[in-house]
N, C-alpha and C positions, 0 to 999 in steps of 0.2 A: 434467497438472494444469492446470486453468483458473484464470486470475487476472483479476479485474475491479477496475479502479481508477477511482474516481469523485471528481471535484472540480468545484466550481462554474465555474471559469474555462475548463476544457478539456473538460468532460463525461465521458463513459464511455470507457474504454480497455480492450480485452479482449486478453489474451495467452494463447495456447494452447501446450501442450507444455512447460510450466515444470517444471524438475527440482528446483530449490532456491530457497527464500525465506529470506533471512537478515535477522533483525530485531535492531537494536541500539537499545534504549530506555534511558531514564534508570535504570530499576530492574533490567533483565534483558537477556540476549542469548538469542535463540531461533533454531533452525534447523529449518525445516519442509520436509519432503519428501513425495512422493505417499504416500497411505494413512496419513497422520499422524492422530492422534486429533483430535476436534473441539476447537476453541479459540475463545475470544472475548476480546478485549482492546483495550488502548489503546497507541499508540506515540507517544512523545515522543523522537525521535531520527532514525534512518535505517533504510532498508530496501533490500536488494539482491534483485533478481529475476533468476534465471539459467535459461536454456534452452540448447539446442545452438546456436541462431541469434541469440538475443536476450539482451542484458545491460542491465538497467535499474537505475539507482541514484537514490533519492530521499533527499535530505539535509535535516536540520532540519525534519522534518514533525511535525505534531500530527494524529493520525489514529486511527480505530477500525477493527478488523478482525474477521472471522469466518472460520474454516476448517472446512468440513464437506463430506464426500463428495467429496474431491478438487477442491473449488472454494474458492478464497481470494478474499474480497471485502474491499476496502480503501476506506474513505471518508475522504478528506483534508479536514480542517477548515481553512477560510480565514477571515480577518478581513474581513467584508463591508464594514465602514466604510472600509477602505483602498481597496477597489475603487471605492466611490462617490466618495471624495475625488479620486482620480486621474482618474476619468472626467469630472469637472467641468473640470479644467484642460486 
């Protein structure tokens, strides 16, 4: 399974060979594995991405995702005004 993670500060990150994606949001918990049905949703919580060699954990995120044809895409929302304030100092 292919995973693409995008955010403004660090750009696009691509992970290949992912076996399990675990989502813990405010309203639901979800476990996504290869060949899972198409999904579209919003995450306000945490996500774990696991493969045989990679383990990635994102905590306290606000993001949107889509899962289709063994490709999971995650767009992490960031507060742009915080980035601008800290870049001035």
